[in-house]
VOBA-1610 file (N, C-alpha, C; in pm, whole numbers, padded with zeros to 5 digits, always signed):
BEGIN
Met-00460+01387+02035Met-00524+01256+02040Met-00668+01267+01991Ala-00708+01170+01908Ala-00841+01176+01847Ala-00950+01156+01950His-01059+01228+01932His-01176+01218+02017His-01273+01120+01951Thr-01319+01017+02026Thr-01408+00915+01973Thr-01552+00941+02016Ile-01643+00935+01918Ile-01786+00953+01943Ile-01858+00829+01892Ser-01950+00775+01972Ser-02027+00658+01932Ser-02175+00686+01953Pro-02240+00753+01858Pro-02381+00792+01874Pro-02471+00669+01885Ser-02578+00683+01959Ser-02675+00574+01973Ser-02805+00602+01899Gln-02817+00721+01839Gln-02933+00758+01761Gln-02888+00818+01627Pro-02962+00797+01518Pro-02924+00852+01390Pro-02906+01005+01393Glu-02994+01074+01466Glu-02984+01220+01475Glu-02853+01261+01542Glu-02810+01182+01641Glu-02683+01210+01707Glu-02565+01187+01612Leu-02579+01089+01525Leu-02475+01064+01425Leu-02458+01184+01333Ala-02571+01238+01286Ala-02566+01357+01199Ala-02504+01476+01272Gln-02544+01495+01397Gln-02489+01606+01476Gln-02339+01589+01499Ala-02296+01465+01523Ala-02154+01438+01546Ala-02071+01472+01423Leu-02122+01438+01306Leu-02049+01469+01182Leu-02041+01619+01160Ala-02150+01689+01184Ala-02149+01834+01166Ala-02050+01901+01261Ser-02048+01857+01385Ser-01956+01914+01484Ser-01811+01884+01447Ala-01786+01761+01404Ala-01650+01724+01366Ala-01604+01801+01243Arg-01696+01823+01150Arg-01661+01898+01030Arg-01621+02042+01066Ala-01689+02100+01164Ala-01661+02239+01203Ala-01518+02256+01254Ser-01461+02149+01308Ser-01324+02158+01359Ser-01221+02166+01247Gly-01258+02115+01128Gly-01168+02118+01015Gly-01065+02006+01013His-01064+01921+01116His-00966+01812+01122His-01021+01687+01054Pro-00932+01596+01010Pro-00977+01472+00946Pro-01070+01392+01037Ile-01169+01329+00975Ile-01267+01248+01047Ile-01253+01103+01001Thr-01239+01012+01096Thr-01239+00868+01066Thr-01376+00813+01099Leu-01438+00748+01002Leu-01568+00685+01019Leu-01546+00535+01025Thr-01598+00471+01129Thr-01572+00328+01145Thr-01692+00258+01207Gly-01690+00124+01199Gly-01790+00041+01265Gly-01720-00043+01369Ala-01691-00170+01333Ala-01615-00257+01423Ala-01465-00247+01398Gly-01425-00183+01286Gly-01283-00172+01253Gly-01222-00301+01204Ser-01304-00398+01161Ser-01252-00528+01120Ser-01169-00521+00992Lys-01198-00425+00905Lys-01130-00417+00776Lys-01030-00300+00770Ser-00967-00271+00882Ser-00874-00158+00886Ser-00755-00177+00794Gly-00719-00302+00764Gly-00609-00327+00672Gly-00651-00330+00526Tyr-00780-00317+00499Tyr-00830-00316+00361Tyr-00848-00171+00316Gly-00868-00153+00187Gly-00888-00018+00133Gly-00758+00059+00132Gly-00760+00181+00186Gly-00641+00264+00190Gly-00618+00320+00328Pro-00496+00367+00357Pro-00465+00421+00490Pro-00528+00558+00511Leu-00557+00589+00636Leu-00618+00716+00671Leu-00517+00807+00740Pro-00530+00939+00723Pro-00445+01032+00798Pro-00487+01033+00946Pro-00402+01079+01036Pro-00441+01089+01177Pro-00568+01172+01191Ala-00663+01119+01269Ala-00794+01183+01278Ala-00803+01277+01397Gly-00882+01383+01380Gly-00916+01468+01492Gly-01034+01410+01568Thr-01125+01344+01492Thr-01243+01282+01551Thr-01266+01145+01488Ile-01295+01047+01571Ile-01334+00914+01524Ile-01483+00897+01555Val-01562+00875+01451Val-01706+00855+01467Val-01735+00708+01442Ser-01787+00640+01545Ser-01818+00498+01535Ser-01969+00477+01532Thr-02013+00386+01447Thr-02156+00352+01439Thr-02189+00229+01523Ala-02094+00182+01604Ala-02111+00055+01677Ala-02232+00055+01770Ser-02272+00173+01820Ser-02386+00178+01913Ser-02520+00186+01842Leu-02518+00200+01710Leu-02642+00194+01630Leu-02659+00049+01588Asn-02711-00034+01676Asn-02702-00179+01656Asn-02836-00252+01671Arg-02945-00187+01632Arg-03076-00249+01649Arg-03135-00298+01517Ile-03219-00399+01526Ile-03305-00439+01414Ile-03430-00350+01422Leu-03455-00273+01319Leu-03563-00174+01322Leu-03696-00232+01279Gln-03696-00314+01177Gln-03820-00369+01123Gln-03787-00495+01045Tyr-03857-00601+01074Tyr-03834-00728+01004Tyr-03968-00785+00962Glu-03983-00800+00830Glu-04107-00854+00774Glu-04075-00983+00698Pro-04067-01097+00769Pro-04029-01222+00702Pro-04117-01257+00582His-04247-01229+00592His-04338-01265+00482His-04317-01174+00361Asp-04267-01053+00383Asp-04241-00961+00273Asp-04097-00972+00222Leu-04017-01055+00288Leu-03875-01072+00251Leu-03799-00940+00256Thr-03819-00863+00364Thr-03747-00737+00382Thr-03707-00723+00529Ile-03599-00650+00550Ile-03555-00620+00687Ile-03485-00484+00687Ser-03501-00410+00796Ser-03433-00281+00814Ser-03352-00289+00943Val-03223-00260+00934Val-03134-00271+01050Val-03042-00149+01056Gln-02994-00120+01176Gln-02899-00011+01192Gln-02759-00054+01152Ala-02676+00044+01121Ala-02545+00017+01062Ala-02450-00056+01155Gly-02464-00038+01286Gly-02372-00100+01378Gly-02406-00243+01417Leu-02517-00295+01369Leu-02554-00432+01400Leu-02450-00528+01344Gly-02411-00628+01423Gly-02315-00726+01374Gly-02371-00808+01260Trp-02290-00828+01156Trp-02336-00908+01042Trp-02370-01050+01084Ala-02291-01107+01175Ala-02318-01243+01221Ala-02453-01251+01293Glu-02485-01149+01372Glu-02615-01148+01439Glu-02729-01137+01338Leu-02709-01057+01236Leu-02810-01046+01130Leu-02830-01180+01061Glu-02722-01249+01029Glu-02733-01379+00963Glu-02806-01480+01051Arg-02777-01479+01182Arg-02844-01572+01273Arg-02995-01543+01280Thr-03030-01416+01284Thr-03172-01379+01288Thr-03244-01429+01164Leu-03186-01408+01049Leu-03249-01448+00924Leu-03255-01600+00911Ala-03150-01668+00957Ala-03148-01814+00947Ala-03263-01876+01025Gly-03306-01811+01133Gly-03419-01861+01210Gly-03549-01863+01131His-03553-01786+01021His-03671-01783+00933His-03637-01841+00795His-03526-01912+00787His-03483-01975+00662His-03468-01872+00550Gln-03407-01759+00585Gln-03382-01653+00488Gln-03236-01609+00500Ala-03189-01531+00401Ala-03048-01491+00401Ala-03027-01367+00315Ile-02915-01301+00337Ile-02859-01200+00246Ile-02730-01262+00196Pro-02737-01342+00090Pro-02627-01432+00055Pro-02513-01367-00023Ile-02442-01276+00042Ile-02327-01214-00025Ile-02195-01259+00035Asp-02197-01327+00149Asp-02078-01388+00208Asp-01960-01293+00224Pro-01975-01182+00295Pro-01862-01090+00309Pro-01753-01150+00397Pro-01627-01112+00377Pro-01521-01155+00469Pro-01538-01087+00605Phe-01463-01136+00703Phe-01472-01086+00841Phe-01616-01100+00893Ser-01684-01205+00853Ser-01827-01216+00880Ser-01861-01217+01028Gln-01770-01268+01114Gln-01800-01275+01256Gln-01779-01142+01328Ala-01698-01054+01271Ala-01668-00927+01337Ala-01732-00807+01269Ala-01763-00817+01141Ala-01809-00702+01063Ala-01945-00653+01107Thr-01970-00525+01085Thr-02102-00466+01104Thr-02172-00452+00970Val-02302-00432+00975Val-02380-00413+00853Val-02328-00292+00775Gly-02304-00181+00845Gly-02255-00062+00777Gly-02121-00085+00711Gly-02032-00159+00778Gly-01902-00188+00719Gly-01912-00275+00595Val-02002-00373+00599Val-02021-00461+00483Val-02072-00380+00363Val-02170-00294+00387Val-02227-00215+00277Val-02127-00110+00229Ala-02060-00042+00321Ala-01968+00066+00283Ala-01849+00015+00203Thr-01800-00106+00235Thr-01686-00159+00161Thr-01728-00231+00034Gly-01851-00282+00033Gly-01899-00350-00087Gly-01833-00484-00113Leu-01766-00541-00013Leu-01698-00669-00031Leu-01799-00783-00027Ser-01781-00880-00114Ser-01873-00993-00120Ser-01796-01121-00144Gly-01867-01233-00146Gly-01802-01362-00157Gly-01866-01454-00258Pro-01858-01585-00234Pro-01895-01684-00336Pro-02036-01673-00393Arg-02136-01647-00307Arg-02274-01654-00356Arg-02322-01529-00428Arg-02234-01432-00452Arg-02275-01316-00531Arg-02306-01356-00675Leu-02259-01473-00718Leu-02283-01519-00855Leu-02431-01516-00890Lys-02515-01565-00799Lys-02657-01579-00831Lys-02739-01459-00788Thr-02705-01400-00672Thr-02791-01294-00617Thr-02733-01154-00632Gly-02610-01142-00681Gly-02550-01010-00699Gly-02471-00965-00578Ser-02416-00846-00587Ser-02337-00789-00479Ser-02428-00723-00377Val-02368-00665-00274Val-02447-00605-00167Val-02538-00493-00219Arg-02489-00413-00314Arg-02572-00301-00362Arg-02696-00351-00436Asp-02692-00475-00485Asp-02809-00530-00553Asp-02918-00573-00455Leu-02884-00589-00328Leu-02980-00635-00229Leu-03025-00525-00134Val-02968-00405-00150Val-03009-00290-00069Val-03127-00222-00136Ile-03238-00205-00063Ile-03356-00139-00121Ile-03384-00004-00056Gly-03310+00028+00048Gly-03330+00157+00114Gly-03218+00182+00212Met-03207+00307+00255Met-03098+00343+00344Met-03123+00479+00404Ser-03071+00501+00524Ser-03061+00636+00577Ser-02913+00662+00605Phe-02869+00784+00577Phe-02729+00818+00601Phe-02719+00963+00647Ala-02614+00991+00723Ala-02590+01124+00775Ala-02479+01191+00697Thr-02496+01319+00666Thr-02398+01394+00589Thr-02316+01484+00681Leu-02209+01539+00625Leu-02125+01631+00701Leu-02196+01761+00734Glu-02304+01789+00664Glu-02384+01909+00693Glu-02477+01887+00812Gly-02476+01766+00868Gly-02563+01737+00981Gly-02703+01697+00941Lys-02722+01660+00815Lys-02854+01619+00768Lys-02864+01467+00768Leu-02986+01418+00794Leu-03016+01276+00787Leu-03100+01253+00662Val-03047+01176+00570Val-03111+01156+00439Val-03169+01015+00432Gln-03294+01005+00385Gln-03360+00876+00366Gln-03376+00850+00217Thr-03335+00732+00172Thr-03351+00696+00032Thr-03408+00555+00022Gly-03495+00530-00074Gly-03558+00400-00087Gly-03662+00376+00020Gly-03690+00250+00049Gly-03791+00218+00149Gly-03787+00072+00187Met-03903+00014+00216Met-03912-00127+00256Met-03987-00209+00152Val-03993-00160+00030Val-04056-00232-00080Val-03949-00262-00183Val-03947-00385-00232Val-03839-00426-00322Val-03831-00339-00446Lys-03945-00308-00510Lys-03944-00227-00631Lys-03997-00088-00598Asn-03906-00003-00546Asn-03954+00127-00503Asn-03863+00242-00544Val-03767+00216-00629Val-03666+00318-00660Val-03699+00387-00792Ala-03710+00517-00786Ala-03729+00597-00908Ala-03624+00708-00907Gly-03564+00732-01021Gly-03461+00837-01028Gly-03329+00788-00970Leu-03249+00879-00915Leu-03118+00848-00862Leu-03130+00770-00731Asp-03072+00652-00727Asp-03074+00569-00607Asp-02949+00601-00526Met-02963+00686-00425Met-02849+00732-00347Met-02782+00617-00271Ala-02858+00513-00237Ala-02799+00401-00164Ala-02691+00333-00245Lys-02707+00333-00378Lys-02606+00271-00463Lys-02473+00346-00455Leu-02479+00477-00431Leu-02356+00556-00416Leu-02283+00518-00289Met-02357+00491-00182Met-02295+00462-00054Met-02232+00323-00052Ala-02294+00228-00121Ala-02240+00092-00124Ala-02107+00092-00200Gly-02001+00055-00129Gly-01868+00053-00189Gly-01794+00184-00183Ser-01848+00284-00112Ser-01783+00415-00104Ser-01681+00423+00010Trp-01674+00320+00094Trp-01579+00313+00204Trp-01594+00429+00302Gly-01714+00480+00318Gly-01738+00586+00414Gly-01676+00719+00376Thr-01650+00739+00249Thr-01587+00864+00204Thr-01688+00972+00168Leu-01818+00936+00164Leu-01921+01032+00125Leu-02010+01073+00243Ala-02052+00976+00322Ala-02144+01001+00433Ala-02139+00882+00526Ala-02210+00891+00637Ala-02214+00783+00736Ala-02346+00708+00727Ile-02341+00581+00696Ile-02462+00500+00688Ile-02519+00482+00829Ala-02648+00513+00845Ala-02716+00498+00974Ala-02798+00370+00980Ser-02869+00338+00871Ser-02950+00216+00866Ser-02960+00169+00721Val-02990+00041+00705Val-02998-00019+00571Val-03120-00110+00565Asn-03192-00103+00454Asn-03303-00194+00426Asn-03259-00293+00319Phe-03280-00421+00344Phe-03239-00526+00250Phe-03360-00603+00200Lys-03349-00649+00076Lys-03441-00754+00033Lys-03374-00888+00065Leu-03456-00987+00100Leu-03406-01114+00149Leu-03429-01226+00048Ile-03349-01330+00061Ile-03359-01445-00027Ile-03394-01568+00057Pro-03496-01644+00019Pro-03527-01767+00093Pro-03411-01866+00085Ser-03380-01931+00197Ser-03273-02031+00196Ser-03322-02158+00128Pro-03239-02221+00046Pro-03282-02343-00024Pro-03292-02460+00072Pro-03375-02559+00039Pro-03390-02674+00128Pro-03265-02759+00139Leu-03189-02769+00030Leu-03069-02853+00028Leu-02958-02783-00049Thr-02834-02812-00012Thr-02718-02768-00091Thr-02620-02884-00100Arg-02541-02882-00204Arg-02432-02978-00218Arg-02322-02912-00300Thr-02199-02939-00262Thr-02084-02881-00331Thr-02006-02990-00403Phe-01970-02959-00527Phe-01897-03054-00611Phe-01757-03000-00637Leu-01656-03087-00623Leu-01517-03049-00642Leu-01463-03118-00767Leu-01404-03038-00855Leu-01353-03088-00982Leu-01218-03024-01011Pro-01137-03088-01098Pro-01015-03021-01143Pro-01051-02894-01221Ala-00967-02792-01214Ala-00994-02668-01286Ala-01006-02689-01436Ser-00946-02795-01488Ser-00956-02823-01631Ser-01098-02853-01675Arg-01187-02886-01580Arg-01327-02912-01614Arg-01409-02784-01621Leu-01345-02667-01604Leu-01419-02541-01596Leu-01504-02515-01719Asp-01449-02536-01838Asp-01521-02501-01961Asp-01653-02576-01975Gly-01656-02701-01934Gly-01776-02780-01956Gly-01861-02803-01834Ala-01815-02755-01720Ala-01883-02791-01595Ala-02024-02737-01586Gln-02049-02621-01647Gln-02181-02560-01634Gln-02273-02595-01750Arg-02223-02668-01848Arg-02302-02697-01966Arg-02425-02780-01929Gly-02543-02722-01941Gly-02666-02792-01908Gly-02697-02796-01760Leu-02607-02742-01678Leu-02627-02748-01534Leu-02724-02639-01489Leu-02813-02674-01397Leu-02897-02572-01337Leu-02808-02471-01268Gln-02846-02345-01271Gln-02758-02238-01225Gln-02710-02263-01082Pro-02578-02273-01062Pro-02527-02292-00927Pro-02535-02163-00846Val-02527-02175-00714Val-02527-02056-00631Val-02386-02005-00609Ala-02285-02090-00626Ala-02145-02047-00617Ala-02065-02129-00716Tyr-01964-02064-00774Tyr-01888-02124-00884Tyr-01748-02064-00878Asp-01662-02122-00794Asp-01532-02063-00762Asp-01417-02153-00803Leu-01303-02090-00823Leu-01176-02160-00837Leu-01094-02134-00712Arg-01027-02238-00663Arg-00942-02221-00546Arg-00803-02275-00578Lys-00702-02196-00543Lys-00562-02234-00567Lys-00490-02235-00433Leu-00431-02349-00399Leu-00349-02361-00280Leu-00203-02369-00322Pro-00109-02330-00237Pro+00033-02332-00275Pro+00079-02471-00320Arg+00150-02472-00431Arg+00211-02595-00485Arg+00107-02701-00519Gln-00014-02659-00547Gln-00119-02753-00587Gln-00193-02698-00708Pro-00245-02786-00792Pro-00326-02737-00905Pro-00456-02676-00856Ala-00510-02588-00936Ala-00635-02522-00900Ala-00750-02622-00901Gln-00851-02590-00821Gln-00967-02677-00808Gln-01094-02596-00830Leu-01190-02655-00898Leu-01318-02591-00924Leu-01418-02633-00817Leu-01484-02535-00754Leu-01583-02560-00650Leu-01719-02512-00700Ile-01816-02601-00705Ile-01949-02567-00753Ile-02051-02601-00645Gln-02125-02501-00597Gln-02230-02530-00500Gln-02366-02519-00569Cys-02443-02624-00558Cys-02578-02626-00613Cys-02678-02629-00498Ala-02797-02577-00523Ala-02897-02568-00417Ala-03036-02588-00476Gly-03124-02645-00395Gly-03263-02664-00438Gly-03323-02788-00375Thr-03417-02846-00446Thr-03485-02966-00399Thr-03397-03089-00422Glu-03444-03205-00373Glu-03371-03329-00396Glu-03356-03357-00545Ala-03458-03323-00623Ala-03452-03347-00767Ala-03344-03261-00832Val-03331-03135-00788Val-03227-03047-00843Val-03089-03101-00809Ile-03069-03141-00684Ile-02939-03194-00642Ile-02906-03321-00719Ala-03006-03406-00740Ala-02984-03530-00814Ala-02943-03501-00958Arg-03007-03401-01019Arg-02972-03366-01157Arg-02829-03312-01163Cys-02793-03225-01069Cys-02656-03171-01068Cys-02554-03283-01051Thr-02586-03381-00968Thr-02495-03493-00947Thr-02475-03571-01076Arg-02583-03591-01151Arg-02573-03662-01279Arg-02491-03584-01380Glu-02505-03453-01378Glu-02440-03371-01480Glu-02295-03336-01447Leu-02250-03379-01329Leu-02109-03358-01293Leu-02045-03492-01258Pro-02036-03581-01354Pro-01982-03715-01326Pro-01836-03707-01282Gly-01802-03791-01186Gly-01665-03797-01139Gly-01628-03695-01035Ala-01721-03606-01001Ala-01690-03501-00905Ala-01699-03555-00762Glu-01607-03511-00678Glu-01620-03535-00535Glu-01729-03442-00483Ser-01809-03487-00388Ser-01916-03403-00338Ser-01909-03389-00186Leu-01953-03274-00138Leu-01955-03244+00005Leu-02092-03191+00043Glu-02135-03224+00164Glu-02257-03167+00219Glu-02244-03161+00370Gly-02337-03094+00435Gly-02334-03086+00580Gly-02217-03004+00632Pro-02163-03041+00748Pro-02055-02963+00810Pro-01931-02950+00723Ala-01896-03053+00649Ala-01777-03046+00563Ala-01796-02942+00453Glu-01915-02935+00398Glu-01945-02835+00295Glu-01940-02695+00354Ala-02001-02677+00471Ala-02001-02545+00536Ala-01859-02500+00568Ala-01775-02592+00613Ala-01637-02557+00648Ala-01559-02514+00524Leu-01581-02580+00412Leu-01512-02544+00289Leu-01546-02402+00247Trp-01674-02367+00247Trp-01713-02234+00200Trp-01676-02126+00300Glu-01670-02162+00428Glu-01621-02067+00527Glu-01474-02036+00501Glu-01398-02136+00462Glu-01257-02118+00428Glu-01242-02027+00306Val-01326-02048+00206Val-01321-01964+00086Val-01363-01821+00120Arg-01468-01807+00197Arg-01521-01675+00235Arg-01418-01593+00313Glu-01344-01659+00404Glu-01248-01589+00489Glu-01105-01604+00438Phe-01090-01631+00310Phe-00958-01652+00252Phe-00864-01535+00280Gly-00906-01413+00249Gly-00821-01295+00268Gly-00785-01269+00413Pro-00884-01258+00503Pro-00853-01233+00643Pro-00760-01337+00705Arg-00781-01464+00673Arg-00697-01568+00733Arg-00554-01563+00679Phe-00539-01531+00552Phe-00404-01519+00497Phe-00331-01402+00563Leu-00398-01290+00579Leu-00334-01173+00637Leu-00302-01193+00785Ala-00384-01272+00854Ala-00355-01302+00995Ala-00226-01381+01008Ala-00196-01463+00908Ala-00073-01543+00909Ala+00045-01470+00847His+00019-01365+00769His+00125-01289+00701His+00101-01140+00722Pro+00152-01082+00831Pro+00125-00941+00864Pro+00165-00842+00756Glu+00262-00876+00673Glu+00303-00788+00563Glu+00243-00831+00430Gly+00144-00918+00438Gly+00085-00972+00317Gly-00003-00873+00243Val-00033-00906+00118Val-00115-00822+00030Val-00217-00912-00041Ile-00341-00865-00049Ile-00444-00931-00128Ile-00472-00844-00250Val-00453-00900-00368Val-00474-00826-00492Val-00600-00878-00560Arg-00690-00786-00594Arg-00812-00820-00666Arg-00798-00777-00811Thr-00820-00871-00903Thr-00806-00840-01046Thr-00930-00882-01123Pro-01009-00788-01173Pro-01120-00823-01262Pro-01066-00869-01397Cys-01130-00967-01457Cys-01084-01016-01587Cys-01203-01082-01657Thr-01181-01125-01780Thr-01287-01196-01851Thr-01299-01338-01797Leu-01411-01401-01825Leu-01430-01537-01777Leu-01328-01633-01839Thr-01288-01607-01961Thr-01190-01695-02025Thr-01049-01674-01970Gln-01021-01556-01917Gln-00890-01531-01859Gln-00878-01586-01716Thr-00991-01605-01650Thr-00989-01641-01508Thr-00909-01767-01477Pro-00933-01882-01544Pro-00858-02003-01508Pro-00708-01989-01530Arg-00668-01920-01636Arg-00525-01903-01662Arg-00458-01820-01553Leu-00524-01711-01512Leu-00468-01628-01406Leu-00453-01706-01276Val-00554-01785-01244Val-00550-01862-01120Val-00436-01964-01124Glu-00420-02032-01235Glu-00314-02132-01245Glu-00175-02068-01235Glu-00163-01942-01278Glu-00033-01874-01275Glu+00003-01819-01137Leu-00091-01822-01043Leu-00063-01766-00911Leu+00050-01841-00843Pro+00150-01769-00792Pro+00261-01836-00725Pro+00225-01888-00586Tyr+00122-01831-00525Tyr+00084-01871-00390Tyr-00063-01914-00391Ser-00143-01864-00301Ser-00283-01906-00293Ser-00375-01799-00350Gly-00496-01840-00381Gly-00594-01746-00433Gly-00729-01811-00450Val-00832-01728-00464Val-00965-01775-00498Val-01019-01684-00607Ala-01107-01737-00688Ala-01163-01657-00797Ala-01311-01687-00812Arg-01387-01582-00841Arg-01528-01598-00877Arg-01530-01634-01025Ala-01531-01764-01054Ala-01519-01811-01192Ala-01639-01773-01277Gly-01753-01745-01214Gly-01870-01703-01289Gly-01882-01553-01302Asn-01797-01477-01232Asn-01799-01331-01237Asn-01673-01271-01298Gly-01563-01347-01299Gly-01438-01296-01352Gly-01366-01204-01257Val-01347-01246-01131Val-01272-01168-01032Val-01176-01263-00961Val-01046-01231-00966Val-00943-01315-00905Val-00887-01244-00782His-00885-01312-00668His-00825-01261-00546His-00698-01341-00520Ala-00585-01274-00524Ala-00456-01341-00510Ala-00385-01293-00385Ala-00318-01385-00313Ala-00249-01352-00188Ala-00098-01359-00207Phe-00029-01261-00148Phe+00116-01254-00157Phe+00174-01223-00019Pro+00281-01292+00020Pro+00339-01270+00154Pro+00406-01136+00171Ser+00446-01070+00059Ser+00519-00944+00071Ser+00471-00844-00034Pro+00487-00714-00008Pro+00449-00612-00106Pro+00523-00624-00238Asp+00652-00657-00236Asp+00729-00666-00361Asp+00671-00771-00454Glu+00634-00888-00398Glu+00577-00993-00481Glu+00440-00951-00536Ala+00364-00880-00455Ala+00234-00831-00502Ala+00251-00730-00614Leu+00348-00640-00600Leu+00370-00539-00703Leu+00413-00604-00834Asp+00496-00708-00827Asp+00537-00778-00949Asp+00415-00838-01019Trp+00325-00896-00940Trp+00203-00955-00997Trp+00114-00847-01059Met+00101-00734-00991Met+00016-00628-01043Met+00071-00572-01174Arg+00203-00560-01183Arg+00264-00513-01309Arg+00240-00614-01420Leu+00249-00743-01389Leu+00223-00846-01489Leu+00079-00836-01538Cys-00014-00818-01446Cys-00155-00805-01485Cys-00177-00682-01572Gln-00116-00570-01534Gln-00130-00447-01613Gln-00074-00463-01754Ser+00034-00538-01767Ser+00093-00559-01899Ser+00000-00638-01990Gln-00099-00706-01929Gln-00197-00782-02007Gln-00328-00705-02023Gly-00325-00576-01990Gly-00443-00493-02006Gly-00544-00503-01894Leu-00506-00562-01782Leu-00597-00577-01668Leu-00577-00463-01568Ala-00669-00448-01476Ala-00666-00336-01381Ala-00671-00388-01238Pro-00558-00435-01184Pro-00558-00489-01048Pro-00570-00380-00942Val-00618-00419-00825Val-00630-00331-00709Val-00573-00404-00588Ala-00491-00333-00509Ala-00444-00391-00383Ala-00556-00378-00281Glu-00634-00483-00269Glu-00752-00479-00183Glu-00715-00463-00037Ala-00607-00528+00004Ala-00555-00515+00140Ala-00404-00512+00132Ala-00341-00421+00206Ala-00196-00406+00202Ala-00148-00339+00329Pro-00022-00361+00369Pro+00031-00292+00488Pro+00045-00143+00463Ala+00061-00068+00570Ala+00062+00079+00561Ala+00168+00131+00467Gly+00282+00063+00457Gly+00391+00113+00373Gly+00378+00084+00226Phe+00271+00018+00184Phe+00253-00014+00043Phe+00238+00116-00036Pro+00307+00129-00153Pro+00302+00255-00228Pro+00158+00300-00256Leu+00128+00423-00219Leu-00009+00474-00227Leu-00061+00470-00370Glu+00022+00513-00466Glu-00023+00521-00605Glu-00042+00384-00668Gln+00011+00278-00604Gln-00001+00145-00659Gln-00117+00065-00601Arg-00188+00122-00504Arg-00303+00050-00449Arg-00414+00037-00553Trp-00431+00142-00630Trp-00533+00143-00737Trp-00467+00212-00855Pro-00383+00140-00929Pro-00300+00204-01031Pro-00377+00266-01147Ala-00492+00207-01183Ala-00565+00255-01301Ala-00714+00265-01269Pro-00758+00376-01208Pro-00898+00388-01165Pro-01001+00376-01276Gly-00969+00416-01399Gly-01066+00403-01506Gly-01134+00534-01543Gly-01214+00530-01649Gly-01273+00650-01706Gly-01380+00715-01623Asp-01439+00642-01526Asp-01543+00701-01442Asp-01486+00768-01317Phe-01352+00767-01304Phe-01291+00823-01184Phe-01319+00973-01167Pro-01314+01055-01272Pro-01347+01197-01254Pro-01486+01220-01195Leu-01584+01139-01234Leu-01719+01151-01178Leu-01717+01117-01029Met-01640+01015-00991Met-01628+00978-00850Met-01567+01093-00771Gln-01468+01160-00828Gln-01406+01274-00760Gln-01506+01389-00743Gln-01591+01408-00843Gln-01694+01513-00832Gln-01792+01482-00720Leu-01831+01356-00710Leu-01924+01316-00604Leu-01861+01338-00466Lys-01733+01305-00455Lys-01664+01327-00329Lys-01665+01475-00292Ser-01641+01559-00388Ser-01639+01704-00362Ser-01777+01757-00327Met-01882+01695-00381Met-02018+01738-00348Met-02052+01705-00202Phe-02018+01584-00159Phe-02050+01541-00024Phe-01950+01593+00079Asp-01825+01605+00039Asp-01717+01638+00132Asp-01619+01734+00064Pro-01657+01862+00052Pro-01575+01959-00024Pro-01433+01975+00028Thr-01412+01959+00159Thr-01278+01978+00214Thr-01201+01847+00229His-01261+01739+00185His-01195+01608+00183His-01139+01568+00320Ile-01228+01565+00420Ile-01184+01529+00555Ile-01248+01400+00605Leu-01347+01345+00532Leu-01417+01226+00579Leu-01357+01099+00516Asn-01291+01018+00599Asn-01229+00894+00552Asn-01146+00914+00426Asn-01081+01028+00416Asn-01007+01060+00293Asn-00892+00961+00271Gly-00888+00905+00151Gly-00787+00805+00117Gly-00832+00662+00140Arg-00946+00645+00204Arg-00993+00510+00237Arg-01028+00429+00112Leu-01069+00499+00006Leu-01104+00429-00118Leu-00975+00402-00197Tyr-00899+00305-00148Tyr-00776+00259-00211Tyr-00677+00373-00240Gly-00672+00469-00148Gly-00574+00576-00156Gly-00606+00684-00255Arg-00713+00670-00331Arg-00744+00768-00438Arg-00847+00871-00394Ile-00939+00834-00308Ile-01046+00924-00265Ile-01060+00914-00112
//
């Protein structure tokens, strides 16, 4: 039976990893465990190391637009703290009410507002992490423009805990806009919807079962900006206030809610060109959402067989789908069928940080 350790200090986290490594058994690194069905399956662990007790806000400088927090802090608590100062880290990760900061950064998952501000790694300006050697490494700082040379924090973002354990993260913050409004249009308006439009903060396609796809555009700014967007999107239905918030919450939690209703379900993520995005969304047999401004389609399937058929179809068109979330029995080699040309470098990095491959091994979509 696995032994669980929940350090309350960064130094204890480093010591816990070193001790667990000495045993030679697989190590599971976790936070709240909200995304256990995402990524890849893990082998039975000898030790489970949780960052849940590292849950403090270390330094918050609202006037400097920076904050430093420990990895176990709840993402929802972080968002509430920032909202009190009209600031945000607008990446909209799924599982937002249960996820921890470390889990959000380690998985690299983001949502609708990444269009304007980038993914989580674009907003991280510093980090401390513990290695299997028992060392605590500090990279970056609390200044937005402070990175020279290799930015180690970028390696940790999206690594799924396969390299080291994140202890704390420093973020740059974005001021919250005074007003927002969301416009709903048929997907056929996609080509012309942004023509002359001030840059939206979110630009998504949503597909519901047995319904045509819909284009969702969220604009933000002053009353003058909102008025201009309204003029430039004639005929669009508009939402604001609680109805607008509920819509984007639905989009943000699309994957988790689908999987809660379909225990054997699969979420497939497919990067594509912007011109391919609307066609892929319209072809979805079930539900899905797409970052229409980034070219990423998230498709939901009730069963592994249907997901595999979709992934093969995408591959036949030269695309590289990934099973972002799948049940334990999903074929391991099909979770990430085509890793790409940078995969050997990723394997080298894994071997540098974890030579015996015992830390969250397989968590990165079954490949690392």
